[in-house]
C-alpha positions in Angstrom: -96.7 -14.8 -16.2 -99.3 -14.6 -19.0 -99.1 -15.6 -22.6 -95.5 -15.9 -23.6 -93.4 -18.2 -25.7 -89.8 -18.7 -26.9 -87.3 -17.9 -24.2 -84.1 -16.6 -25.8 -81.8 -17.1 -22.9 -81.2 -17.5 -19.2 -78.3 -16.7 -17.0 -77.3 -17.1 -13.4 -75.3 -14.5 -11.5 -73.8 -14.6 -8.0 -71.8 -11.8 -6.5 -71.2 -10.7 -2.9 -73.8 -13.1 -1.6 -76.5 -12.0 -4.1 -78.0 -14.7 -6.3 -80.0 -13.9 -9.4 -81.5 -16.1 -12.1 -82.4 -14.0 -15.1 -84.4 -15.2 -18.1 -85.5 -13.5 -21.3 -88.5 -14.3 -23.4 -90.7 -12.8 -26.2 -94.2 -11.5 -25.6 -96.4 -13.4 -28.0 -98.7 -10.4 -28.6 -96.3 -7.5 -28.9 -93.2 -9.5 -29.9 -91.2 -7.4 -27.5 -88.3 -8.9 -25.5 -89.2 -9.3 -21.8 -87.3 -10.5 -18.8 -88.1 -12.2 -15.6 -85.9 -12.9 -12.6 -85.8 -15.0 -9.4 -83.5 -14.1 -6.5 -82.0 -15.8 -3.5 -81.5 -19.5 -2.8 -84.2 -20.5 -5.3 -82.2 -18.8 -8.0 -79.2 -21.0 -7.2 -81.4 -24.1 -7.0 -82.8 -23.3 -10.5 -79.3 -22.9 -11.9 -78.3 -26.3 -10.4 -81.4 -27.9 -11.7 -80.8 -26.8 -15.3 -77.1 -27.4 -15.3 -76.4 -30.3 -12.9 -79.8 -32.0 -12.5 -82.5 -32.3 -9.9 -80.5 -34.3 -7.3 -77.9 -31.6 -6.9 -80.6 -28.9 -6.8 -82.5 -30.7 -4.1 -79.4 -31.5 -2.0 -78.5 -27.8 -2.1 -82.0 -26.8 -0.9 -82.0 -29.5 1.8 -78.7 -27.9 3.1 -80.0 -24.4 2.9 -83.4 -25.2 4.4 -82.7 -28.1 6.9 -85.8 -27.2 9.0 -88.2 -27.7 6.1 -89.8 -31.0 5.2 -87.9 -32.5 2.2 -91.1 -33.3 0.3 -92.3 -29.7 0.7 -88.9 -28.4 -0.6 -89.0 -30.8 -3.6 -92.6 -29.8 -4.4 -91.7 -26.1 -4.2 -88.8 -26.5 -6.5 -90.8 -28.5 -9.1 -93.6 -26.0 -8.9 -91.2 -23.1 -9.6 -89.6 -25.0 -12.4 -93.0 -25.7 -14.0 -93.8 -22.0 -13.9 -90.8 -21.1 -16.0 -89.8 -24.3 -17.9 -91.4 -23.1 -21.1 -89.2 -20.1 -21.1 -85.9 -21.8 -20.6 -83.8 -23.2 -23.4 
């Protein structure tokens, strides 16, 4: 994602089966407002992680991806979270 700091906000949307996790942050160099997004089941998992905690997020993903190894699912969620954690309030 580059050199960014100070996320201003994040929001989760779900409509007609579409899941979207949207977050805004300021570009450190230009000071312009930027946005990023994640879609699908991982968007819902991030929303659960931030609002309800890691247990609920992991349980959701285990139900959505029952064929995947639980350790791999947990590692993927934590990796995704680490990539955006500095941008979320």
